[in-house]
C-alpha positions as CSV (number, residue, x, y, z in Angstrom):
1,M,-6.1,-20.8,-2.2
2,A,-6.5,-17.0,-2.4
3,D,-3.5,-15.1,-3.7
4,L,-0.7,-15.9,-1.2
5,A,1.0,-12.5,-1.6
6,S,-2.3,-10.7,-0.8
7,I,-2.9,-12.8,2.3
8,V,0.6,-12.3,3.6
9,K,0.6,-8.5,3.0
10,K,-2.8,-8.3,4.8
11,I,-1.4,-10.3,7.8
12,V,1.7,-8.1,8.1
13,E,-0.2,-4.8,7.7
14,E,-2.8,-5.9,10.3
15,S,-0.1,-7.1,12.7
16,L,1.5,-3.6,12.5
17,A,-1.9,-2.1,13.3
18,G,-2.3,-4.3,16.3
19,K,-4.9,-6.6,14.7
20,D,-4.5,-10.4,14.5
21,D,-7.8,-11.7,12.9
22,T,-6.4,-12.7,9.5
23,F,-3.2,-14.2,11.1
24,I,-5.3,-16.3,13.6
25,A,-7.7,-17.4,10.8
26,H,-4.8,-18.9,8.8
27,L,-2.8,-20.3,11.8
28,A,-2.4,-24.1,11.9
29,E,-3.0,-25.9,15.2
30,D,0.6,-27.0,15.3
31,A,2.1,-23.7,14.1
32,V,5.4,-22.4,15.4
33,M,6.2,-18.7,15.9
34,N,9.7,-17.3,16.6
35,I,10.1,-13.7,17.6
36,P,13.2,-11.9,18.8
37,M,13.6,-11.8,22.6
38,R,10.6,-14.1,23.1
39,G,11.9,-17.3,21.4
40,E,9.9,-20.0,19.9
41,I,6.3,-20.5,20.7
42,R,4.5,-23.8,19.7
43,G,0.9,-24.4,19.0
44,K,-2.0,-22.1,17.9
45,N,-3.4,-21.6,21.4
46,A,0.0,-20.8,22.9
47,I,0.7,-18.3,20.1
48,I,-2.6,-16.5,20.6
49,T,-2.0,-16.4,24.4
50,A,1.5,-15.0,23.9
51,M,0.3,-12.4,21.4
52,R,-2.5,-11.1,23.6
53,S,-0.5,-11.1,26.8
54,Q,2.2,-8.9,25.4
55,P,1.0,-6.8,22.4
56,P,3.6,-5.2,20.2
57,P,4.5,-1.6,20.6
58,P,2.8,1.0,18.4
59,T,4.1,1.1,14.8
60,P,5.9,4.5,14.2
61,P,4.5,6.7,11.4
62,G,6.4,6.3,8.2
63,T,6.8,2.6,8.5
64,T,6.5,0.8,5.1
65,V,5.6,-2.7,4.2
66,G,7.4,-4.2,1.2
67,E,5.9,-6.5,-1.4
68,P,5.9,-10.1,-0.4
69,E,8.6,-12.3,-2.0
70,I,7.0,-15.7,-2.6
71,A,9.0,-19.0,-3.1
72,G,6.7,-22.0,-3.2
73,E,4.7,-21.9,0.1
74,T,7.1,-19.5,1.8
75,A,6.6,-15.8,1.9
76,K,9.0,-13.1,3.1
77,V,8.1,-9.5,3.7
78,T,10.4,-6.7,4.8
79,V,9.0,-3.9,7.0
80,T,11.1,-0.8,7.0
81,L,10.9,1.6,10.0
82,P,11.6,5.3,9.7
83,P,15.0,6.8,10.6
84,G,15.6,7.3,14.3
85,Q,14.2,4.0,15.4
86,M,16.2,1.5,17.5
87,I,15.9,-1.0,14.6
88,S,15.7,-0.2,10.9
89,K,13.7,-3.2,9.7
90,L,11.7,-6.4,10.5
91,I,11.6,-9.4,8.3
92,Y,8.6,-11.6,8.4
93,T,9.0,-15.1,7.0
94,L,5.8,-17.2,6.8
95,K,5.7,-20.8,5.8
96,F,2.4,-22.1,4.6
97,E,0.9,-25.6,4.1
98,G,-2.1,-25.0,1.9
99,E,-3.9,-22.0,3.4
100,Q,-2.5,-22.5,6.9
101,I,0.5,-20.9,8.5
102,K,2.9,-23.5,9.8
103,R,5.7,-21.2,10.9
104,L,6.3,-17.5,11.4
105,D,9.7,-16.1,12.0
106,I,10.3,-12.5,12.7
107,S,13.9,-11.3,12.5
108,L,15.6,-8.0,12.8
């Protein structure tokens, strides 16, 4: 597998830029995504439909993406938003099985 930290960082950075190609390329058919105020979404097609039907808001200038913390096949990345935002950070936790994302949890 390619370097997990590099893949995860690219997925998060692309997500913040409104792109989802790398995420979708690594998404397992039976993946689960859990996002605040949207709940749990199950299955690759349902996740893609949900992402495209309600795109995220623009990322504010000054947002930073931390280095991924890797523990086995789980990666955690903290995204810090600039002062003055309604939330100060987002935490992405991705669980892989091989090169496929089995679960994505985004928490505040």
